LOTIDREN-75844 format. One record per residue: x negated, y negated, z negated of N, C-alpha, C, CB in turn; residue number from 1; residue in one letter. Coordinates in steps of 0.05 Angstrom, whole numbers, always signed. Glycine has a CB too. Layout:
[rec [X Y Z] [X Y Z] [X Y Z] [X Y Z] NUM "A"] ...
***
This chain:
[rec [-16 +22 +4] [+2 -5 -5] [-23 -27 -3] [+19 -3 -42] 1 "T"] [rec [-29 -21 -11] [-57 -49 -10] [-81 -59 +9] [-76 -44 -30] 2 "Y"] [rec [-73 -35 +35] [-83 -45 +64] [-62 -55 +73] [-94 -26 +84] 3 "G"] [rec [-38 -43 +73] [-5 -55 +90] [-7 -78 +82] [+28 -44 +82] 4 "Y"] [rec [-3 -94 +53] [-3 -115 +41] [-26 -139 +52] [-6 -106 +12] 5 "M"] [rec [-50 -123 +64] [-62 -142 +70] [-69 -148 +97] [-78 -142 +57] 6 "M"] [rec [-56 -134 +101] [-56 -137 +132] [-36 -137 +150] [-67 -120 +142] 7 "T"] [rec [-12 -150 +138] [+17 -155 +139] [+21 -178 +141] [+31 -147 +119] 8 "H"] [rec [+38 -190 +152] [+41 -228 +155] [+51 -225 +122] [+74 -246 +186] 9 "P"] [rec [+35 -256 +115] [+55 -256 +92] [+25 -278 +65] [+67 -208 +81] 10 "G"] [rec [+28 -273 +51] [+20 -282 +34] [+16 -255 +2] [+40 -306 +34] 11 "K"] [rec [-16 -263 -2] [-16 -225 -23] [-19 -242 -55] [-59 -192 -15] 12 "K"] [rec [-7 -220 -70] [-11 -216 -96] [-8 -194 -99] [+2 -229 -113] 13 "L"] [rec [-37 -199 -125] [-39 -173 -138] [-46 -178 -157] [-51 -155 -130] 14 "L"] [rec [-36 -179 -178] [-31 -173 -215] [-58 -163 -226] [-4 -144 -224] 15 "F"] [rec [-54 -182 -251] [-79 -170 -276] [-88 -141 -271] [-66 -169 -310] 16 "M"] [rec [-111 -128 -272] [-108 -107 -264] [-110 -90 -254] [-104 -106 -262] 17 "G"] [rec [-93 -94 -234] [-91 -78 -207] [-107 -67 -178] [-77 -89 -200] 18 "Q"] [rec [-127 -80 -196] [-149 -86 -172] [-163 -72 -182] [-162 -114 -164] 19 "E"] [rec [-158 -51 -194] [-171 -29 -204] [-152 -4 -210] [-184 -37 -228] 20 "F"] [rec [-141 -7 -211] [-118 +9 -221] [-117 +15 -246] [-115 +31 -210] 21 "A"] [rec [-97 -8 -262] [-112 -5 -290] [-96 +14 -312] [-117 -37 -304] 22 "S"] [rec [-100 +37 -324] [-79 +45 -336] [-56 +48 -337] [-78 +40 -345] 23 "Y"] [rec [-63 +17 -355] [-30 +8 -380] [-33 -10 -362] [-28 -3 -421] 24 "R"] [rec [+3 -30 -363] [+5 -39 -354] [-2 -66 -367] [+19 -31 -345] 25 "E"] [rec [-13 -90 -354] [-26 -119 -376] [+2 -128 -392] [-42 -155 -352] 26 "W"] [rec [-13 -131 -408] [-9 -139 -433] [-6 -178 -443] [-35 -124 -447] 27 "S"] [rec [-3 -192 -452] [-18 -217 -457] [-29 -208 -491] [+5 -249 -453] 28 "E"] [rec [-23 -193 -511] [-35 -194 -531] [-50 -178 -531] [-24 -195 -547] 29 "E"] [rec [-74 -158 -504] [-101 -163 -496] [-121 -161 -485] [-108 -163 -501] 30 "R"] [rec [-140 -148 -478] [-147 -158 -453] [-151 -132 -432] [-173 -175 -457] 31 "E"] [rec [-152 -144 -400] [-146 -114 -389] [-173 -94 -400] [-143 -114 -349] 32 "L"] [rec [-161 -65 -381] [-172 -51 -384] [-195 -45 -372] [-160 -40 -384] 33 "D"] [rec [-223 -56 -379] [-236 -56 -359] [-267 -22 -366] [-247 -95 -358] 34 "W"] [rec [-258 -16 -381] [-276 +12 -386] [-267 +30 -375] [-281 +23 -411] 35 "K"] [rec [-236 +15 -357] [-223 +23 -328] [-245 +38 -304] [-211 -9 -313] 36 "S"] [rec [-260 +24 -308] [-280 +30 -274] [-304 +31 -297] [-283 -6 -238] 37 "L"] [rec [-316 +57 -316] [-330 +66 -329] [-325 +104 -303] [-318 +60 -368] 38 "L"] [rec [-300 +112 -296] [-285 +119 -287] [-286 +113 -256] [-268 +113 -301] 39 "D"] [rec [-300 +149 -242] [-311 +131 -216] [-284 +131 -194] [-344 +150 -198] 40 "P"] [rec [-271 +138 -194] [-244 +145 -195] [-217 +106 -185] [-241 +163 -237] 41 "K"] [rec [-225 +85 -216] [-214 +71 -213] [-242 +47 -205] [-195 +71 -235] 42 "H"] [rec [-251 +47 -203] [-288 +32 -188] [-281 +46 -154] [-333 +55 -212] 43 "Q"] [rec [-272 +61 -140] [-267 +64 -124] [-249 +56 -108] [-269 +77 -126] 44 "Q"] [rec [-229 +51 -127] [-200 +27 -121] [-212 +7 -116] [-176 +17 -146] 45 "V"] [rec [-227 -3 -146] [-231 -33 -140] [-260 -37 -106] [-246 -50 -179] 46 "A"] [rec [-257 -14 -111] [-281 -26 -77] [-272 -23 -61] [-309 -15 -66] 47 "D"] [rec [-251 -14 -56] [-228 -13 -41] [-219 -39 -23] [-209 -6 -61] 48 "Y"] [rec [-215 -54 -50] [-188 -76 -63] [-208 -94 -41] [-183 -89 -109] 49 "V"] [rec [-242 -96 -59] [-265 -117 -50] [-262 -106 -21] [-301 -114 -67] 50 "K"] [rec [-268 -90 -11] [-269 -88 +23] [-258 -109 +35] [-254 -64 +37] 51 "A"] [rec [-228 -97 +31] [-213 -109 +36] [-217 -134 +27] [-197 -100 +31] 52 "L"] [rec [-223 -152 +15] [-210 -181 +5] [-225 -188 +28] [-217 -199 -29] 53 "N"] [rec [-256 -186 +44] [-275 -184 +49] [-273 -184 +80] [-285 -165 +36] 54 "K"] [rec [-259 -170 +82] [-238 -162 +109] [-223 -185 +116] [-214 -137 +102] 55 "L"] [rec [-209 -196 +100] [-192 -210 +112] [-197 -241 +104] [-164 -200 +106] 56 "Y"] [rec [-222 -244 +97] [-234 -274 +95] [-251 -265 +142] [-271 -280 +50] 57 "T"] [rec [-260 -251 +144] [-278 -250 +160] [-256 -242 +187] [-303 -230 +149] 58 "A"] [rec [-231 -231 +186] [-214 -227 +218] [-192 -257 +205] [-190 -181 +226] 59 "E"] [rec [-212 -273 +230] [-180 -290 +238] [-142 -289 +239] [-184 -292 +262] 60 "T"] [rec [-155 -261 +259] [-124 -264 +257] [-116 -249 +238] [-109 -257 +282] 61 "S"] [rec [-119 -248 +212] [-99 -234 +191] [-90 -259 +185] [-111 -215 +164] 62 "L"] [rec [-90 -287 +199] [-87 -312 +164] [-70 -334 +187] [-133 -333 +143] 63 "Y"] [rec [-101 -327 +218] [-95 -357 +222] [-66 -365 +243] [-125 -371 +237] 64 "E"] [rec [-55 -356 +240] [-27 -345 +253] [+2 -329 +242] [-36 -327 +268] 65 "Q"] [rec [-17 -318 +220] [+17 -325 +195] [+43 -323 +192] [+25 -347 +190] 66 "D"] [rec [+39 -354 +200] [+83 -358 +207] [+96 -358 +244] [+96 -406 +192] 67 "D"] [rec [+72 -350 +263] [+76 -344 +295] [+87 -331 +305] [+61 -339 +308] 68 "V"] [rec [+99 -315 +311] [+111 -306 +319] [+89 -290 +341] [+131 -323 +322] 69 "P"] [rec [+79 -301 +357] [+51 -282 +367] [+27 -269 +361] [+40 -291 +379] 70 "N"] [rec [+30 -274 +326] [+6 -273 +305] [+11 -249 +306] [+4 -287 +276] 71 "G"] [rec [+34 -236 +301] [+42 -199 +294] [+61 -195 +322] [+65 -190 +256] 72 "F"] [rec [+54 -167 +319] [+70 -147 +342] [+65 -123 +337] [+62 -150 +371] 73 "E"] [rec [+97 -103 +326] [+96 -84 +325] [+91 -60 +341] [+108 -84 +317] 74 "W"] [rec [+80 -37 +342] [+62 -24 +354] [+87 -10 +361] [+37 -12 +340] 75 "M"] [rec [+88 +11 +339] [+113 +35 +337] [+122 +19 +311] [+104 +76 +331] 76 "N"] [rec [+143 +16 +302] [+156 +30 +274] [+178 +37 +281] [+160 +14 +248] 77 "C"] [rec [+179 +51 +295] [+210 +73 +298] [+199 +88 +290] [+227 +83 +325] 78 "N"] [rec [+179 +107 +268] [+172 +135 +280] [+188 +144 +245] [+126 +145 +289] 79 "N"] [rec [+215 +146 +231] [+213 +157 +213] [+203 +186 +208] [+232 +152 +206] 80 "P"] [rec [+203 +207 +235] [+190 +234 +225] [+174 +239 +222] [+191 +251 +233] 81 "E"] [rec [+150 +212 +224] [+115 +222 +207] [+113 +206 +195] [+85 +225 +221] 82 "E"] [rec [+131 +181 +184] [+126 +163 +163] [+104 +146 +168] [+121 +175 +139] 83 "S"] [rec [+107 +144 +204] [+82 +121 +207] [+92 +95 +211] [+63 +127 +231] 84 "T"] [rec [+63 +74 +212] [+88 +53 +237] [+46 +43 +245] [+127 +12 +214] 85 "V"] [rec [+57 +29 +256] [+34 +8 +264] [+23 -14 +277] [+26 +14 +270] 86 "S"] [rec [+12 -32 +271] [+18 -61 +282] [-5 -88 +296] [+29 -72 +256] 87 "F"] [rec [-6 -102 +312] [-12 -106 +313] [-28 -151 +307] [-3 -86 +323] 88 "V"] [rec [-48 -158 +292] [-47 -177 +281] [-57 -191 +312] [-63 -177 +251] 89 "R"] [rec [-59 -223 +310] [-75 -234 +330] [-78 -262 +322] [-64 -232 +358] 90 "R"] [rec [-105 -270 +336] [-105 -296 +316] [-112 -309 +334] [-123 -301 +290] 91 "G"] [rec [-117 -345 +331] [-114 -354 +360] [-128 -356 +389] [-110 -373 +356] 92 "K"] [rec [-154 -349 +377] [-169 -354 +412] [-158 -314 +424] [-225 -361 +409] 93 "T"] [rec [-154 -316 +437] [-150 -302 +468] [-160 -283 +463] [-162 -314 +494] 94 "K"] [rec [-165 -247 +456] [-178 -229 +448] [-172 -232 +415] [-207 -231 +460] 95 "G"] [rec [-169 -247 +407] [-179 -242 +375] [-164 -232 +357] [-187 -264 +360] 96 "D"] [rec [-163 -207 +352] [-135 -177 +354] [-151 -152 +331] [-130 -156 +401] 97 "E"] [rec [-141 -151 +314] [-133 -117 +305] [-104 -102 +312] [-133 -115 +271] 98 "I"] [rec [-121 -74 +298] [-93 -56 +301] [-86 -52 +279] [-92 -29 +316] 99 "L"] [rec [-72 -44 +265] [-71 -33 +238] [-51 -3 +236] [-60 -57 +218] 100 "V"] [rec [-61 +20 +240] [-50 +44 +227] [-42 +48 +208] [-60 +58 +225] 101 "V"] [rec [-14 +61 +187] [-16 +62 +170] [+12 +94 +167] [-19 +32 +159] 102 "C"] [rec [-4 +114 +161] [+13 +135 +142] [+28 +141 +132] [+12 +141 +129] 103 "N"] [rec [+39 +144 +106] [+60 +139 +102] [+61 +162 +79] [+78 +138 +125] 104 "F"] [rec [+57 +193 +90] [+54 +223 +97] [+32 +233 +75] [+42 +227 +130] 105 "D"] [rec [+38 +252 +79] [+14 +276 +63] [+12 +286 +89] [+24 +302 +34] 106 "T"] [rec [+23 +285 +110] [+6 +303 +146] [-7 +283 +144] [+24 +308 +185] 107 "I"] [rec [-37 +309 +152] [-59 +300 +169] [-50 +299 +200] [-85 +319 +165] 108 "H"] [rec [-53 +278 +216] [-59 +277 +246] [-89 +283 +258] [-51 +250 +254] 109 "H"] [rec [-91 +310 +263] [-105 +301 +282] [-115 +299 +300] [-111 +300 +283] 110 "Q"] [rec [-93 +298 +317] [-95 +269 +340] [-61 +262 +345] [-113 +280 +378] 111 "E"] [rec [-69 +230 +335] [-46 +220 +345] [-52 +191 +360] [-25 +219 +320] 112 "F"] [rec [-20 +192 +379] [-24 +171 +396] [-9 +158 +393] [-26 +174 +418] 113 "T"] [rec [-22 +121 +401] [-14 +96 +396] [-17 +85 +416] [-23 +83 +380] 114 "I"] [rec [+8 +61 +434] [+11 +56 +453] [-12 +36 +455] [+37 +51 +458] 115 "G"] [rec [-28 +13 +458] [-33 -11 +455] [-41 -17 +484] [-51 -16 +433] 116 "V"] [rec [-52 -45 +486] [-76 -62 +505] [-82 -54 +509] [-93 -77 +505] 117 "A"] [rec [-93 -46 +538] [-115 -43 +551] [-142 -46 +545] [-112 -54 +565] 118 "K"] [rec [-165 -34 +535] [-181 -44 +524] [-202 -19 +503] [-166 -66 +512] 119 "G"] [rec [-218 -31 +494] [-229 -11 +466] [-230 -15 +441] [-252 -4 +465] 120 "K"] [rec [-222 -6 +415] [-214 -12 +388] [-232 +20 +382] [-174 -18 +381] 121 "Y"] [rec [-255 -1 +357] [-276 +0 +349] [-253 +2 +303] [-302 -35 +368] 122 "K"] [rec [-260 +23 +297] [-240 +31 +266] [-268 +3 +260] [-239 +77 +242] 123 "E"] [rec [-257 -8 +235] [-278 -37 +209] [-266 -26 +191] [-273 -80 +207] 124 "I"] [rec [-245 -13 +182] [-244 -1 +154] [-219 +19 +153] [-240 -25 +131] 125 "L"] [rec [-230 +52 +148] [-212 +56 +139] [-203 +69 +101] [-208 +69 +161] 126 "N"] [rec [-177 +75 +96] [-168 +77 +67] [-186 +108 +63] [-127 +78 +61] 127 "S"] [rec [-192 +119 +78] [-196 +142 +62] [-219 +144 +74] [-176 +166 +60] 128 "D"] [rec [-234 +142 +76] [-265 +130 +71] [-276 +141 +36] [-264 +87 +73] 129 "D"] [rec [-290 +166 +44] [-304 +167 +21] [-313 +150 -4] [-319 +173 +29] 130 "V"] [rec [-330 +142 +14] [-323 +112 -12] [-314 +93 -31] [-322 +102 -12] 131 "K"] [rec [-286 +113 -18] [-263 +98 -43] [-249 +108 -42] [-252 +74 -46] 132 "F"] [rec [-262 +141 -45] [-245 +164 -61] [-234 +181 -42] [-220 +152 -81] 133 "G"] [rec [-234 +167 -2] [-205 +199 +7] [-234 +228 +20] [-169 +183 +55] 134 "G"] [rec [-221 +231 +43] [-242 +261 +54] [-255 +240 +73] [-224 +297 +74] 135 "N"] [rec [-253 +230 +96] [-281 +222 +102] [-260 +226 +133] [-316 +244 +90] 136 "G"] [rec [-239 +228 +141] [-223 +230 +159] [-220 +210 +172] [-204 +237 +153] 137 "L"] [rec [-244 +198 +188] [-247 +174 +195] [-249 +163 +230] [-269 +168 +179] 138 "T"] [rec [-251 +145 +234] [-255 +153 +267] [-284 +135 +278] [-222 +139 +289] 139 "N"] [rec [-301 +146 +274] [-328 +136 +274] [-344 +116 +299] [-342 +162 +273] 140 "P"] [rec [-334 +124 +324] [-335 +127 +349] [-321 +107 +345] [-330 +149 +365] 141 "R"] [rec [-319 +87 +374] [-312 +68 +389] [-276 +81 +407] [-342 +62 +410] 142 "M"] [rec [-251 +89 +410] [-238 +103 +425] [-233 +71 +453] [-208 +122 +404] 143 "V"] [rec [-234 +89 +467] [-226 +73 +491] [-202 +84 +503] [-249 +72 +513] 144 "T"] [rec [-179 +54 +520] [-157 +75 +522] [-158 +84 +554] [-125 +61 +513] 145 "T"] [rec [-132 +102 +550] [-126 +119 +578] [-98 +102 +583] [-121 +159 +575] 146 "K"] [rec [-100 +117 +612] [-75 +102 +627] [-58 +127 +617] [-76 +94 +668] 147 "K"] [rec [-38 +134 +602] [-25 +145 +585] [-6 +127 +570] [-42 +156 +572] 148 "I"] [rec [+20 +141 +579] [+45 +112 +574] [+59 +131 +543] [+81 +107 +614] 149 "K"] [rec [+57 +121 +530] [+61 +120 +505] [+69 +96 +480] [+42 +129 +502] 150 "W"] [rec [+87 +95 +472] [+119 +71 +464] [+114 +44 +477] [+124 +61 +424] 151 "D"] [rec [+122 +71 +504] [+140 +40 +516] [+108 +7 +539] [+159 +16 +466] 152 "G"] [rec [+78 +24 +533] [+60 +11 +539] [+46 +38 +563] [+43 -1 +509] 153 "R"] [rec [+40 +19 +575] [+27 +39 +592] [+4 +42 +589] [+30 +37 +617] 154 "P"] [rec [-5 +48 +572] [-46 +52 +563] [-43 +50 +529] [-75 +15 +578] 155 "D"] [rec [-55 +78 +522] [-53 +83 +492] [-84 +99 +484] [-23 +105 +484] 156 "S"] [rec [-74 +92 +454] [-109 +106 +446] [-105 +131 +435] [-131 +87 +421] 157 "I"] [rec [-114 +156 +425] [-110 +175 +401] [-130 +180 +378] [-104 +200 +412] 158 "T"] [rec [-124 +175 +362] [-151 +176 +333] [-133 +201 +304] [-157 +125 +311] 159 "I"] [rec [-160 +201 +289] [-151 +218 +281] [-142 +204 +249] [-170 +241 +286] 160 "Q"] [rec [-119 +220 +244] [-102 +201 +220] [-102 +209 +194] [-72 +199 +224] 161 "L"] [rec [-111 +212 +181] [-115 +219 +156] [-87 +203 +124] [-151 +207 +157] 162 "A"] [rec [-73 +228 +119] [-51 +230 +88] [-55 +206 +86] [-58 +249 +56] 163 "P"] [rec [-36 +189 +73] [-34 +171 +60] [-38 +149 +72] [-45 +174 +42] 164 "L"] [rec [-55 +145 +93] [-89 +131 +104] [-82 +96 +118] [-107 +159 +141] 165 "S"] [rec [-94 +82 +110] [-94 +62 +132] [-107 +50 +146] [-87 +47 +129] 166 "V"] [rec [-123 +54 +164] [-141 +51 +194] [-137 +24 +200] [-130 +71 +220] 167 "A"] [rec [-160 +4 +215] [-160 -23 +215] [-177 -16 +249] [-176 -41 +182] 168 "I"] [rec [-169 -27 +274] [-196 -23 +291] [-199 -57 +303] [-191 +6 +322] 169 "F"] [rec [-219 -51 +314] [-222 -77 +307] [-216 -69 +349] [-257 -94 +285] 170 "K"] [rec [-199 -90 +375] [-204 -91 +393] [-227 -119 +417] [-181 -84 +393] 171 "Y"] [rec [-222 -100 +432] [-245 -115 +449] [-233 -108 +483] [-283 -99 +441] 172 "T"] [rec [-233 -125 +483] [-226 -132 +514] [-231 -110 +534] [-244 -157 +523] 173 "A"] [rec [-229 -111 +562] [-242 -98 +577] [-235 -116 +603] [-237 -69 +576] 174 "V"] [rec [-257 -121 +615] [-259 -135 +637] [-250 -127 +667] [-283 -140 +638] 175 "E"] [rec [-237 -125 +680] [-221 -103 +692] [-250 -121 +723] [-170 -106 +692] 176 "E"] [rec [-278 -111 +734] [-290 -109 +753] [-267 -108 +771] [-308 -89 +751] 177 "K"] [rec [-266 -136 +799] [-267 -151 +812] [-258 -123 +844] [-297 -171 +805] 178 "P"] [rec [-239 -116 +861] [-251 -117 +870] [-260 -117 +904] [-254 -108 +857] 179 "K"] [rec [-288 -103 +916] [-291 -123 +943] [-276 -124 +961] [-310 -119 +958] 180 "A"] [rec [-280 -154 +971] [-259 -158 +1001] [-274 -136 +1019] [-260 -197 +1020] 181 "P"] [rec [-245 -129 +1044] [-245 -110 +1047] [-265 -128 +1070] [-220 -92 +1048] 182 "K"] [rec [-292 -107 +1079] [-313 -122 +1105] [-288 -114 +1135] [-357 -97 +1110] 183 "K"] [rec [-297 -151 +1138] [-285 -165 +1170] [-298 -140 +1198] [-305 -209 +1178] 184 "A"] [rec [-285 -131 +1212] [-294 -114 +1234] [-308 -135 +1261] [-263 -95 +1243] 185 "T"] [rec [-328 -131 +1262] [-352 -144 +1275] [-343 -126 +1316] [-392 -130 +1253] 186 "S"] [rec [-341 -156 +1333] [-341 -161 +1361] [-339 -130 +1375] [-370 -180 +1370] 187 "L"] [rec [-375 -127 +1369] [-387 -102 +1370] [-377 -75 +1367] [-404 -103 +1356] 188 "A"] [rec [-354 -63 +1339] [-346 -45 +1332] [-316 -48 +1351] [-348 -44 +1302] 189 "E"] [rec [-300 -76 +1343] [-287 -74 +1365] [-286 -54 +1394] [-292 -95 +1370] 190 "V"] [rec [-307 -67 +1411] [-315 -53 +1436] [-323 -35 +1436] [-327 -60 +1449] 191 "C"] [rec [-326 -19 +1406] [-334 +13 +1414] [-314 +19 +1411] [-353 +33 +1401] 192 "L"] [rec [-288 +11 +1399] [-260 +28 +1381] [-254 +24 +1426] [-228 +1 +1339] 193 "L"] [rec [-245 +8 +1423] [-235 +4 +1452] [-257 +34 +1476] [-247 -41 +1461] 194 "L"] [rec [-272 +36 +1476] [-287 +42 +1486] [-273 +79 +1479] [-316 +26 +1478] 195 "D"] [rec [-288 +91 +1462] [-276 +108 +1450] [-244 +112 +1448] [-287 +106 +1429] 196 "L"] [rec [-237 +96 +1452] [-191 +95 +1465] [-197 +99 +1499] [-163 +44 +1460] 197 "F"] [rec [-216 +85 +1510] [-210 +93 +1550] [-222 +121 +1542] [-235 +71 +1584] 198 "S"] [rec [-236 +127 +1534] [-257 +161 +1532] [-229 +176 +1528] [-288 +169 +1495] 199 "L"] [rec [-222 +187 +1507] [-202 +190 +1497] [-159 +199 +1515] [-210 +166 +1484] 200 "L"] [rec [-167 +173 +1536] [-143 +176 +1547] [-155 +174 +1569] [-121 +160 +1542] 201 "L"] [rec [-184 +177 +1579] [-184 +192 +1604] [-189 +240 +1602] [-217 +172 +1620] 202 "V"] [rec [-196 +227 +1594] [-199 +261 +1580] [-172 +270 +1572] [-219 +264 +1549] 203 "L"] [rec [-149 +250 +1560] [-136 +270 +1558] [-118 +266 +1598] [-116 +266 +1523] 204 "S"] [rec [-121 +260 +1613] [-114 +255 +1632] [-120 +278 +1649] [-122 +233 +1636] 205 "N"] [rec [-143 +290 +1642] [-161 +303 +1667] [-173 +303 +1686] [-159 +312 +1675] 206 "G"] [rec [-186 +277 +1680] [-196 +262 +1709] [-223 +271 +1704] [-193 +224 +1714] 207 "S"] [rec [-247 +288 +1673] [-271 +304 +1676] [-260 +321 +1673] [-293 +302 +1663] 208 "I"] [rec [-284 +334 +1681] [-286 +360 +1665] [-310 +374 +1659] [-272 +378 +1677] 209 "A"] [rec [-310 +385 +1650] [-320 +395 +1623] [-343 +425 +1617] [-290 +400 +1607] 210 "L"] 
***
């Protein structure tokens, strides 16, 4: 839920102690349970929140257009069978985009396909990283779109999606190479074609014996 909150439009709020998954509810009568951080699992939660905060400040697409329709687009929010959602956040600069994929179920998807804009996608944060206490079911390699229609889009990518996880990808547009102009037919080539055509006419009329 932390990853979803930090990447979804809107302002962020974590109350005292939630950043390291405190054992007890906050109370004004005592200090926070700082000793929780002696437990590696709680420290891993704190490391994850720290990484999310760093990502939020580094990626302008997460806040520049927080209240602008173009700053957010669902890729797929109609998958109740698998309990997954995916969306894109955009900054003001063209091409400044990140893709967020959330799995709210306990199912591990070895091959999960999402319809996206044509380009390349590099995973920059995954809640299932071992350093955050996960199982390491991440996507270490750059993923390039393929011409496979999905989610109503002409291009898509296929990734690994861990149970109860959030995977965040940085988008890079791929510039299409301009097609080379067709070579103009020269006068000599035209004359050669006319000669060949004339020869074929003569042969078809049987005027030349082979």
